[in-house]
C-alpha angles and dihedrals in degrees: 000000000000117000089010098159095047092041097050092043090053093046093046094048091054091045093052089050087068105274117154120228121229139166094194116084090200090064098048118131128186112291097017128139110236118201113198105215127185118232136180093269107016136043111214090207088075089064099046093098089052090051092051092048087054090057106268112166090215137006111206108206138174104188112080092191092060103027112107121242095247133131090233093054109099113196115208133171095250123011094198091052089049090052091050092046090053090051092049092050091051091045089056089060094050117096098179126106113272115202117201119204127190138147143134095262135020100013095128094045090047091048090053092046092049090047091051092049098046092044088066088076110011143047100253132190117195139175111283123218113329097330092134104116138078090293100034097050095057089045089052092050092048090052093061107113121224092249096053115125100193133017126204117200120190115208124200128185141182100176138039117278095024096106089047089054092048091049090053087059101040098034094202119211092199134017151187133205105197093200141313115242144145102302130136089001091164094059095042097044095238139327094303089060090051090054092050094047098047092046089060085088090059090048091055093049093044088058095055099034091249125166122255126199110217134187104236091209094061109087094191095053091043090054095045092050097048113137094017129118097261142165117209132215132179129041114028096004135104090255102061135124142177127221114263109207131337104257130139091271125048120258122182142186115217112223103202119133095225133035091323095087140091141081123300127186112203134192093229124108122222136043087240086076092064094089090049091054092047091050091054090049092049093050090047092054091047089058093044098250106163113254094238089058092047090053091048092050094050094048095046098047109113116198119230142167094064094299117133091326124163112211130179119212128184090267110021149025112242132203102200114195101146103127094093141352139188131160093272096050093040092054092048092050093049094048090051091047091049091055093055119096125242139101097229109059127156125189116199107188127187128199120281107232134213097030096129118196091354094059099102095042092050092047090050090052092051090045091054090051092049092048090053091060127088100252129159088211137004116200120189124196128188142052096272095050086046090057097047100038128079131206095288093106143002110302125181134180093220144001092261094063090042090056091056091053094045091056086070100030107035117157120250128202088353137136105237128195116199110190128161146109118296092246091065091061099216088168086075087074096058097094089060093053 
């Protein structure tokens, strides 16, 4: 990057004067810093002139052929690297706790639960939406206001080394791996690669004597975190709970001997969310949030964005969990669904993406589990399910063809589970439910 010292000093000075950082020219406001990033389909350099016309203080570009001839256009070697360098420089100035969260399943729900708990006492900044990758993490760091007291950074990965890279940016002082399961198997080269990649968060925290929060009932996480400064939750700890009832939403009875006891009704579906709730409680206690406020936060959290949502339609009750899916989360959802009462139960399952060579075997395994359940109807959507299924139930290559069938065969007075990867778009079926 030519002129790197001058360039970064100039960028950082403007940033510390209150400039926002954006990579979307349509969202630019006067005084913003616009970073022109290159994507698979669009080159942000082509929109730098638009950003400057909208009032951006600087447009950081890396494509001379597209960069506008403008005194506020700063040409660097790599705009993404410049964005990350700015985030690292700002992170060096932050003295607040930074909590990193990753995992195969439940990391976003856990991040939101932890945010809700810690916000009862502190000014908290947390990852918004799905900004959990090499672009999203620096944007998250640069969104932390100067008066924030705690930051929560979600970290996602689909290939080895990615969590390590994100940790080098965020430099977490504490961390949580929700679990390690069969997710993104194609990118990681199998389950062993998933274990290695997710544990990169532990490696970062081991290096700086950070604290890790570990589910005591997870043998793999317990082994990987041996010798670390860790706080445990779950079986045999002060932060433990049992399920209370088997309704649509999760109720639990905390088992602590002191203040950490009592009954909590949540708005989350699925017993698989119990460890996520316990993690949020453990992190809250670590940061001295009063127990009454923790209980209030856990009971008032309402899931959204197609994650463990309970929705009522005119005809049916829906369990909508269609933001993401992998073999571990699909199995957990089906087992929970199987345990629920009701004579009219439909399962609408979408393909699980990014499983590589194991895709068909994992889909067959999930199909066998679903077929072993007492369902009024099993509906399968996606090309992989279409290849491994037979004519026993309704099978569709995509959501569009499933919609056409549902117009004639919609469920009525049923309990319906919709579970699949985001790319299958099962939410497009909701208006027919």
